[in-house]
Residue, then its C-alpha position, 0 to 999 in steps of 0.5 A: x476309343x480304339x484307333x480307326x485301324x484297330x478292331x473294336x471289341x465288338x467288331x467282326x466280319x459281319x458287323x463293322x466300320x466301312x467308310x466310317x458307317x456302320x455295317x451289319x451283314x454288309x448292309x447300312x445300319x442307318x438305312x436299315x433303321x429308316x426303312x424298317x423303323x426303330x427300335x430294331x434289332x439286326x442280326x447277322x446270323x453268319x456270326x452265330x455260325x462262326x462262333x459255333x464252329x469256334x467253340x466246336x473246333x477248340x473242343x475237338x482240337x481237345x480231343x473231347x467228345x462234346x455236344x453244344x446246346x444253345x441256352x434257349x433263354x438267350x435268344x429264342x428268335x425263329x430265324x436264328x433257331x432256323x439257322x442253327x437247325x440247318x448248320x447240320x443234320x440232328x444226328x450229326x456231331x456238328x449239330x446244335x442242341x437246345x437247353x431250356x429251363x421251362x415248359x414254355x421253352x420246351x414247347x417253344x423248341x418243339x414247335x420250332x423243329x427241335x427233336x425232344x431228344x436233342x433238348x435238355x431241361x435244367x430248371x430250378x423250383x420245378x412244380x408238378x404242373x411243369x413236370x406234367x408238361x415236360x416229363x412225358x416227353x423224351x426231354x433230358x431232365x436235369x434236377x437240381x434240388x432234393x425235393x425235385x428228385x423226390x417230386x419227379x420220382x413220385x410222379x414219373x418213376x423209372x425215368x432216366x435224369x441228370x443232376x445238377x451239382x454245386x461245387x461251391x466254386x464259381x467264375x463270374x465277372x468281377x465277382x471274387x466269391x464265385x457266381x450267382x450259381x456256385x460260390x462261397x455263398x449258398x445259391x438256389x441251384x444244384x446239389x451240394x457234396x454233403x446232399x449227394x448221398x440223400x440224392x442217390x437215396x431219393x432217386x434209387x427209392x423211385x427207380x430213377x437212373x442218374x446218367x448226367x452230371x450237370x454244373x453251371x458255374x460261370x457268367x460272363x467269363x474271361x481269361x481271368x476267371x479260367x483259374x476259377x473255372x478249373x477250380x470248379x471242375x477240380x471240386x466237381x470231379x470227386x462229386x462225379x467219382x462219387x456217383x460213378x463209384x456208386x453204379x451211376x451210368x454217367x454218360x455226360x457231364x455238362x459244364x454249363x455255359x457262361x462264356x463271355x463275348x468282349x463288347x467293350x474296349x479292353x475286352x478281348x475274346x476268351x481263350x477257347x483252347x485254354x478253356x477246352x484244355x481245362x475241361x479235358x484235364x479235369x473230365x478226361x478220366x471219365x470218358x464221357x461226352x462233355x455238354x456245353x450250353x452257351x448263350x451269350x457266347x453264340x449269339x451276343x455279338x451277332x446283333x445290334x439294337x438300332x434306335x433313333x435320337x429323339x432329344x439332344x438337350x443340355x440339362x444344367x452341366x449334362x448333355x442328354x441324348x434321349x432315344x426311342x427305346x427303353x429298358x423294356x426292350x434291352x435290359x443288360x445294363x439294368x438286370x446284368x449290370x453290364x455296359x454296352x458300346x453305342x455307336x453313331x451309325x453315320x459316323x461309327x469311327x468319329x472322335x468322341x469329343x462330347x460327354x453325355x447321358x444316353x436316356x431311354x423313353x421308359x418313364x423311370x428315372x434310372x432308364x439310362x443306358x450310359x452316364x458321363x459317356x464319350x460320344x461324337x456330335x449328335x443331332x436329333x434324328x440320327x440313328x445309334x446302334x447299342x452293340x452286342x445286343x443279341x443275348x438275353x435282351x430280345x428274349x426279355x422284352x416287356x411292356x412296361x408303360x405299354x412301349x412296344x417291343x422292338x421289331x427284328x430283322x435277320x440276315x442269313x447271307x452278307x452282302 
């Protein structure tokens, strides 16, 4: 456990400890739970703006022309989307676009004020029905399978598209062989070098124009994975050159997302200047706009999930703390294997003298948020916060066991 004076991995100006109590946007977290009920997502929108500016500053500091797009699958809360749209006018360089991956996400983006030109679609196993919704709109479409190029071309010949490539190198968390997106093992994403010629043939047969190269190689990437990210771009550059040399008017190279956010003790922020420097060194020869599409990085540490302690019970040699929330509302640990810090709101800096298992209320045995976890003394009716909950959790809520979704409150200003 970090000392009382040292900043915690999840702590920021908007989510912090003051006089022992957890504050979100300057508001007492326990009080928010009592007033709004639990489970409750609470978001400090100013943090999203801070993270956006940090990434913008790193990219511009490296001398890059860039576009940042939020990966909508990470968080589609209407208040968050309104906040992002308000950061700048759509035509201004600091504005934030959206990266989407389904027709539903396209329609959601349009319904919440995004111009289709500010939307980039990158999906996989896209059906004719999907294309019939997406392709008539001036949304930029990146295709990632040979069959996808042919299917889109037959239905919408002459369209301008992007091509997702797979450089066979990835940078993900503790995976040594790459990532779920790109690595030694074949994945379902992107065109391999051996298939580039065939991809071009299919595109030309339908009059499709390739103007974007897209690659997504990272997930939860911290500094230790930047060498792998560098290697991925090194492998991707000759693939871009292949397309350019064959007359493709490439105007954007999209390097995807996957930038990590610290959430646990010992994790430190990704060196964004170093990240941007790698992008610059590997891609500057092409003199194009660089696309970056973070999800977790922009939103993860902006949000906490508040829950009530329903049960504190010794079961054999283990103390179980049971919460009024389950994996249907917060799936990070169960889908991605990523642990999250849990904080006692009324005593956020209290000594963690007990070892507990924290369980949810879904009627499944592995609905456990933490095991053998150091935690302060806690009693029933206490409020706890699960930290760094802003990415990929709200967006994946389900009705498993017919447990309800969590409510959400978002704050535009800190008090």
